[in-house]
C-alpha positions in Angstrom: 8.7 -20.0 -22.6 12.0 -20.5 -24.4 13.2 -23.9 -25.4 16.8 -25.1 -25.4 18.0 -22.8 -22.6 21.7 -22.7 -21.8 22.8 -21.7 -18.4 24.4 -18.2 -18.3 25.9 -15.8 -15.9 23.5 -14.5 -13.3 23.9 -11.7 -10.7 21.4 -11.4 -7.8 21.6 -8.0 -6.1 20.2 -7.3 -2.6 18.7 -9.6 0.0 15.7 -11.8 0.1 12.3 -10.3 -0.4 10.1 -11.6 2.4 6.7 -13.0 1.5 7.3 -12.8 -2.3 6.0 -15.9 -4.1 6.9 -17.3 -7.5 7.5 -15.3 -10.6 6.9 -17.6 -13.6 9.2 -18.0 -16.4 6.6 -16.4 -18.7 7.3 -13.1 -16.9 10.4 -12.7 -19.0 9.2 -13.7 -22.5 11.8 -14.2 -25.3 14.8 -13.4 -23.1 15.0 -15.5 -19.9 13.4 -16.4 -16.6 13.9 -15.8 -12.9 11.7 -17.1 -10.2 11.6 -18.0 -6.5 10.5 -21.4 -5.3 6.7 -21.1 -5.0 6.2 -23.4 -2.0 8.2 -21.4 0.5 10.0 -18.1 0.8 13.5 -19.3 1.2 16.4 -18.0 -0.8 16.1 -20.5 -3.6 16.3 -18.9 -7.0 16.7 -20.2 -10.5 17.7 -18.1 -13.4 18.0 -19.0 -17.1 19.2 -16.8 -19.9 20.3 -17.1 -23.5 24.1 -17.4 -24.0 25.6 -14.0 -24.0 22.8 -12.3 -22.1 23.2 -11.1 -18.6 20.1 -11.3 -16.3 20.0 -9.1 -13.2 17.5 -9.5 -10.4 17.0 -7.2 -7.5 14.3 -6.4 -4.9 12.7 -3.0 -4.7 9.7 -1.3 -3.1 7.9 0.3 -6.1 4.3 0.9 -5.2 2.8 1.9 -1.9 1.3 -1.4 -1.1 4.0 -3.7 -2.2 6.7 -4.8 0.2 9.7 -6.7 -1.2 8.5 -6.8 -4.8 10.6 -8.7 -7.3 12.1 -6.6 -10.0 14.0 -8.2 -12.9 16.2 -6.3 -15.4 16.8 -8.1 -18.7 18.9 -6.2 -21.2 17.8 -2.9 -19.6 14.1 -3.8 -19.7 12.2 -3.8 -16.3 9.8 -6.8 -15.9 7.9 -7.3 -12.7 4.7 -8.8 -11.4 2.5 -7.0 -13.9 -1.2 -6.6 -13.1 -4.2 -5.1 -15.0 -6.9 -3.2 -13.3 -10.2 -3.0 -15.2 -13.0 -0.6 -14.1 -16.3 -0.9 -15.8 -18.7 2.0 -15.4 -21.7 3.6 -17.2 -19.3 5.4 -19.6 -17.3 2.3 -20.6 -14.2 0.5 -19.5 -11.1 2.0 -17.9 -7.9 0.0 -18.3 -5.0 0.5 -15.9 -1.7 -1.3 -15.2 0.9 -1.7 -12.5 4.3 -3.3 -13.2 4.3 -4.8 -9.7 0.7 -4.9 -8.7 0.2 -8.6 -8.9 2.2 -9.2 -5.7 -0.3 -7.3 -3.6 -3.4 -7.4 -5.8 -5.4 -9.8 -3.6 -4.6 -7.8 -0.5 -5.4 -4.4 -2.2 -8.8 -5.7 -3.3 -9.6 -7.1 0.1 -10.5 -3.9 1.9 -13.9 -3.3 0.2 -15.2 -1.7 -2.9 -14.4 2.0 -2.0 -10.8 1.2 -1.3 -10.4 -1.3 -4.2 -11.9 1.2 -6.7 -9.8 4.1 -5.5 -6.7 1.9 -5.6 -7.4 0.7 -9.1 -8.0 4.2 -10.4 -4.7 5.4 -8.9 -2.7 3.0 -11.2 -1.3 4.1 -14.5 -3.8 4.5 -17.3 -3.1 2.5 -20.5 -4.9 1.8 -23.8 -2.9 -1.4 -24.5 -3.7 -4.9 -23.1 -0.6 -6.9 -22.1 -0.2 -10.4 -23.4 -1.6 -13.0 -21.0 1.8 -14.6 -20.4 3.1 -11.2 -19.1 0.1 -10.4 -16.9 0.3 -12.1 -13.5 -2.7 -10.6 -11.9 -6.0 -8.9 -12.8 -8.8 -7.2 -11.0 -12.0 -6.3 -12.8 -14.4 -4.0 -10.8 -17.7 -3.8 -12.6 -19.7 -1.0 -10.9 -22.6 -1.5 -13.3 -23.2 -5.2 -12.5 -21.6 -4.9 -9.0 -19.2 -7.7 -9.8 -15.6 -8.2 -8.7 -13.4 -10.6 -10.7 -9.9 -11.3 -9.3 -6.9 -13.5 -10.1 -3.2 -13.3 -9.2 -0.4 -15.8 -9.6 0.8 -14.5 -6.3 -2.4 -15.9 -4.8 -0.8 -19.3 -5.5 1.1 -18.6 -2.3 -2.2 -19.4 -0.6 -2.9 -23.1 -1.0 -6.3 -23.8 -2.7 -8.2 -24.6 0.6 -6.9 -21.3 2.0 -7.8 -19.4 -1.2 -11.3 -20.6 -0.9 -11.6 -19.2 2.6 -10.0 -15.9 1.4 -12.7 -15.6 -1.3 -15.4 -16.2 1.3 -13.9 -13.5 3.4 -13.6 -11.2 0.3 -17.4 -11.7 -0.3 -18.0 -10.4 3.2 -15.9 -7.2 2.6 -17.7 -6.6 -0.7 -21.3 -6.9 0.5 -23.9 -6.8 -2.2 -21.3 -7.6 -4.9 -20.8 -10.9 -6.8 -17.2 -11.9 -6.1 -15.4 -14.6 -8.2 -12.0 -16.0 -9.1 -10.9 -15.9 -12.7 -9.4 -19.3 -13.3 -8.3 -18.3 -16.8 -7.0 -14.9 -15.7 -7.0 -12.2 -18.3 -9.1 -14.3 -20.7 -12.0 -14.4 -18.2 -11.9 -10.6 -17.7 -11.8 -9.9 -21.5 -14.9 -12.1 -21.9 -16.6 -10.3 -19.0 -16.2 -7.0 -20.9 -17.2 -8.5 -24.2 -13.8 -8.5 -25.9 -12.1 -11.3 -27.8 -9.6 -13.1 -25.5 -7.5 -13.9 -28.5 -6.1 -10.3 -28.5 -3.9 -11.2 -25.5 -3.1 -14.8 -26.3 0.4 -15.8 -27.0 1.9 -19.3 -27.3 4.9 -19.7 -25.1 4.9 -23.4 -25.3 5.9 -25.9 -22.6 9.4 -27.0 -21.6 10.6 -30.6 -22.3 10.6 -32.8 -19.2 14.0 -33.4 -17.6 14.9 -37.0 -16.9 14.5 -36.5 -13.1 11.1 -34.7 -13.3 9.4 -37.2 -11.0 12.1 -37.4 -8.3 10.8 -34.4 -6.2 11.0 -34.8 -2.4 7.8 -34.7 -0.4 8.3 -31.1 0.6 8.8 -29.8 -3.0 6.1 -31.6 -5.0 4.4 -29.1 -7.3 2.1 -31.5 -9.3 0.7 -34.8 -8.0 0.2 -37.4 -10.7 -2.0 -40.4 -10.1 -2.4 -43.4 -12.4 -4.9 -46.2 -12.3 -3.8 -49.1 -14.4 -6.1 -51.3 -16.6 -5.9 -53.9 -13.7 -7.2 -51.3 -11.3 -3.9 -50.7 -9.4 -2.8 -47.2 -8.4 0.6 -45.6 -8.5 1.8 -42.0 -8.2 4.4 -39.6 -9.5 5.6 -36.5 -7.6 6.6 -33.7 -10.0 8.7 -30.8 -8.8 9.1 -27.3 -10.4 10.9 -28.8 -13.3 7.7 -30.3 -14.6 4.7 -28.0 -14.3 1.2 -29.1 -15.3 1.5 -27.6 -18.9 4.7 -29.6 -19.4 3.0 -32.8 -18.4 0.0 -32.2 -20.6 2.3 -31.3 -23.5 4.2 -34.7 -23.5 1.0 -36.7 -23.4 0.3 -40.0 -21.6 3.4 -41.8 -22.9 5.7 -39.0 -21.7 4.0 -39.1 -18.3 4.2 -42.8 -17.9 7.9 -42.8 -18.7 8.5 -41.5 -15.2 11.0 -43.7 -13.3 9.8 -43.5 -9.7 6.3 -45.0 -9.3 5.1 -44.6 -5.8 2.3 -46.8 -4.2 1.1 -43.7 -2.3 1.9 -40.0 -2.1 1.8 -37.6 0.8 3.3 -34.2 0.0 4.0 -32.1 3.0 3.2 -28.8 1.2 -0.1 -28.4 -0.6 0.6 -28.9 -4.4 -0.2 -26.4 -7.1 -1.9 -28.9 -9.5 -2.8 -32.5 -10.1 -3.2 -34.9 -13.0 -5.1 -38.2 -12.9 -5.0 -40.9 -15.6 -7.3 -43.9 -15.9 -5.5 -46.2 -18.4 -8.4 -48.7 -18.8 -10.9 -46.0 -19.7 -8.3 -43.8 -21.5 -9.7 -40.9 -19.5 -8.4 -38.4 -17.0 -8.6 -35.0 -15.4 -6.5 -32.2 -14.1 -6.8 -29.3 -11.6 -4.6 -26.4 -10.9 -4.3 -23.3 -8.7 -2.5 -21.6 -11.6 -3.9 -19.8 -14.5 -5.7 -22.0 -17.0 -4.2 -20.4 -20.1 -2.6 -22.0 -23.2 -1.9 -24.9 -23.5 -3.4 -26.2 -20.3 -7.1 -25.5 -21.3 -6.9 -27.4 -24.6 -4.5 -30.3 -24.3 -4.6 -32.7 -27.3 -4.3 -36.3 -26.3 -5.5 -38.4 -29.3 -8.0 -41.1 -28.2 -8.2 -39.7 -24.6 -10.9 -37.8 -22.9 -9.5 -35.3 -20.5 -11.6 -33.1 -18.1 -10.5 -29.8 -16.6 -11.5 -29.8 -12.9 -10.4 -26.2 -12.5 -9.5 -25.9 -8.8 -11.5 -28.9 -7.6 -8.6 -31.1 -6.3 -11.2 -33.2 -4.5 -12.0 -34.9 -7.9 -8.5 -36.4 -7.9 -8.8 -37.5 -4.2 -12.1 -39.3 -5.0 -10.4 -41.3 -7.7 -7.4 -42.4 -5.6 -9.0 -44.4 -2.8 -7.3 -42.0 -0.2 -3.9 -43.2 -1.2 -3.2 -39.6 -2.2 -2.9 -37.6 1.1 -2.9 -33.8 0.9 -2.0 -31.7 3.9 -4.6 -29.5 5.6 -3.4 -25.9 5.8 -4.4 -23.7 8.7 -6.4 -21.1 6.7 -7.0 -18.5 9.4 -3.3 -18.2 10.3 -2.1 -18.1 6.7 -4.6 -15.4 5.7 -3.8 -13.4 8.8 -0.1 -13.4 7.8 -1.0 -12.5 4.2 -3.2 -9.5 5.2 -0.7 -8.2 7.7 1.8 -7.6 4.9 2.1 -4.2 3.1 0.3 -1.0 3.9 -2.7 -1.1 6.2 -5.6 1.1 5.1 -7.8 3.1 7.5 -10.7 0.7 7.0 -8.6 -2.3 8.0 -10.2 -3.0 11.4 -13.8 -2.6 10.0 -13.2 -4.9 7.1 -11.4 -7.5 9.2 -14.3 -7.7 11.6 -16.6 -8.5 8.7 -14.2 -11.0 7.2 -13.4 -13.0 10.4 -17.1 -13.3 11.0 -17.2 -15.7 8.1 -15.0 -18.2 10.0 -17.1 -18.1 13.2 
């Protein structure tokens, strides 16, 4: 992620892409960034570019199962929601890639092993792993160990409680398989196939916190920050998209505590993407996220502090805040139904849905 951005000219072509969640700044490394607000699908866009660069964004249908994919052209280079597909068989590892596959990856993998394997093998073959900051989704289908490993940043459009229900349903459509989420994205898949994750690591760095990072409205809180003082009192910060979890971890406790708006309780109306809890008396804390746990989130360096990664276990923060932190309860069935009704519908749809909905009965 580039530092010291200057605002530049931006042209947005075409209309809104329905049901298209956020594209992170890391999707456009070394040039600029363009993303949609991740909490809803309204026409809210932010674009940053270096002075003298022109960044164009437009929507286009590019693969059979993607409706309203986001396509960004930066100095003539197409950058989309890139996904890797990894197929492990008796003869070795097949590596494939789709420039826009991350948008629909969780839906494409939902319809069972035969459909998922066929879909993955229809994607473009490649012998080059993309950097983790460019890869926004990954599916690893290990036919030897009968294991499916999935992750997509576009799954962040499903709040964590909903994503858990989705994974339970996915297990039903992949009977006899071990199904798991990859919290560290491409890193987890590389470790699964016995390769060094360092080959895809880059270091985009975090953005400096803006002065108003903690002034997010209740309907646009991205990260919930809770602080227990040495006297045992609690207060909260609500961080919007201008202060993502990596940014908060980067500035350390002093930077976080410099926030201006300390709230006695917090009740976001949209389920947040991440959370951070600090206990000043114990100099300890923890964090959780629905996002990918890549650099620098998985190894924050806070001298004298003990920080614990809770992965997606947001309940850890709730347990430490005496119920003063109130998170909404999403309606999982309805959100998953809307999610699965998007895009192309395979022939096995009704059969797989019958298996999946049985999980909720």
